[in-house]
N, C-alpha and C positions, 0 to 999 in steps of 0.2 A: 668637325673641321672649324678651325678658327678662321676668322675674316681678316686677321692681322698677319702679314707675311713675316716670316723669319728671314732677317737679312744677312747676307754675308758681308765682310768687311768693307769691300769696294763700294756696296750699296750705301753703307752707314757713313762712310767717309764722304760720299757723293751728297747725302742729305746734310751732313755737317758743313760742307762747303756753301750749300745753298743758305743754311742758317747763318753762316757767317757773312755772307753777302747781305742778308737782311739786317743783320746787327749792324754792319758797316754802314748800310744806307740810312738807318734811322738813327744810330748813336753819335754819328759824327758831328750833328748838330746840338746834342743834349746840353752840353755845358754852355751854350750860347741862349738857348730858350728851350725849356724842358718840353713843350708840346707842339711846336710848329715846326715844320709843316706836317709831320706825322709824329706820333708818340714813339718814345724809344721802345724797341722790341727787345731789348736785351734780356728782360726777365722772362718773357715768352720763349725766346731762344733756348735759354738754358733748360726751362721745362721741357720743351719739345725734344730737344737734344738727349735729356735724360731718358725720356720715353723710348726713342729710337736707339740709342746706345745699348739698351738692355735686350733688344730684339736680335740676339746673337745666334748666328746659325752654329749647329753643333760642329765642333772642331776649332772654332775661332778662338783665339787668344782671350783669357778673360782680363787682360789688362787694358785692352782697346778702349774700353768706356772710360777709364781713369785719364788716358792720354787725351781723349777728345775733350773731356772736361778741362784739362789743363790747357789744351789748345785754345778753347774758347776763352778761358780766363785771360790768357796771354793777349789774344786779339783785343779783349775790352780794354786791358791796360794800355795796349799800343795805341788803340783808338783816342783814349783820354789823353795820353801823352802828346800824340801829334796834334789834336785839337788846342791844348794848352799852350804848347810851346809855338804853334803858328800865331798865337795871339802876342808873342813877344813875352810870356810870363814863364817864370820857373815853375816847374812841375809842382813842386811841394809848396809853392807860394799862392797857388790858386786857392779860391775859396772853397771850392768843393774837395780839395785834397787836404787831409789831415792824417794824424795817427790812426782815426777810424777807417782810412781807406782800406787798411789790412783786413777789416771786417767784411770786406766783399767776398772773402773767400768762403766763410761760413754762410753768408747771404745767399750766394749763387749755388752753393752746395745744397741748400734747402730746396731750391727750385729744382735743381737736377734730380734729388732724391724723390721729389714728389712726382717728377715725370716717370721715373723708374717704378715707383709704387703703382702707378696708374698702369702702365705697361703690364706688370705682373698680374693684374686683375682684370685686363682687357681681353674680352672673347671675341666680340663682333662690332662692326660700324654701325650702331644703332643708338637710338635715343637714351638708353639706360647708360651706355658707355659714355656718350657725349656729357650726360649729366654728371658723372662720376670723374670725368676728366675736368670739367669745369669746377666742381667742388674741390678736387685736389689741387688744381691750380689756385683757387681762392686761398685755401689753407697755406700752400707753399709760398704764395706771394705774401701773405700776411705775415708769415715768419721771416721771410726775406726783409720786409719792409720793417718790422720790429727791430731786428738786427742792425740793419743799415741805418735807419733813422735814429735809432736810440744810441748807437755808438757814435754817430756824428753829433748829435746834440749834446752829449755828456764829454766827448773828448776833444771836439774841434774848438779851436780858439776864435773861430768865427761866431761862436754863441757867447758872449761876453758874460751874461747873466743867466744861470741856470736854477730851475725850480721844477719840482715834479708836475706841478700844475701847468708851467710853461711847456714842458715836454708833451702832456696830453693834448694841449692846445695845438702844438705844432704837428702831432700825430693827426689830429682831426683836419688839419689844412691839407694834407699831402696824401692821405691814406686812400681815399676814394679814387682820385685820378691815376695813381700808380696800379692799384689792383684792377680798375676797370680796363686800363689799356692792356694788362696783361691778360685778362679774360677775353677781350676781344680777339687779340691776335692768337690765343689759344683755340677759339672757336673757329676762326679762319682756317687754322693748321688742321683741326679735326675735320672741316668740311673738305679740304684738299686730299686729306687722308681717306676720307671715304670715297671720294671721285677715284682716287688711285686704285683703291681696292676694287671698286667696280671694273676698272680698266684692266686689271691683272687677271680678272676672272675670264676675260676674252683674248687674253694674250697667250698665244701658243709656246710652248717651250720655256715658261718663265722659270721653271727651276734650274734649267741650264744656265740662266743668265745670273744665278746668284740669289734668287728669291725662291723661297719654299714655303708651301702652305702649313 
């Protein structure tokens, strides 16, 4: 018996809505100050969403996961657009926006696929699974960082002088804060997941509400 429930589409949409609220609450200040008052949770949101999107109940359409990914991606872009234009700056004139902005698609896809990979190998809410989830999140966040940071460094006009040594130095400046924030959020999500699983064990008629064991 698995400790991870299989979720019907309404349940997954509900979880997606919660994750969207988390991203909205933490990403909306990102372009002003990267890590105050809370680190941006966007990377962890895509990883966790990838985990739950693949917890598909039998009979659910296979394409729902892709639509969930695109919905979160659209929300991320809309948040950036709202924050930038609220400052009286054109979207494509902002320091953080360049041709490299398109590389957010593969960057976030790496996180999403990392979450889906974790779900496929998840058996129960235990320490082994937590370690697996954190390791997968670290790898996925590292790939995301390499793509997003590398594309910005090599394609953005905001970097006037480029060199391989300069890029390595830039990687070193930002890698730890971004990956650390992602792992903290994923650990919190894993703890909440474990608590929810325990609650479901005591909830009568849970399968009738769209959750199956």
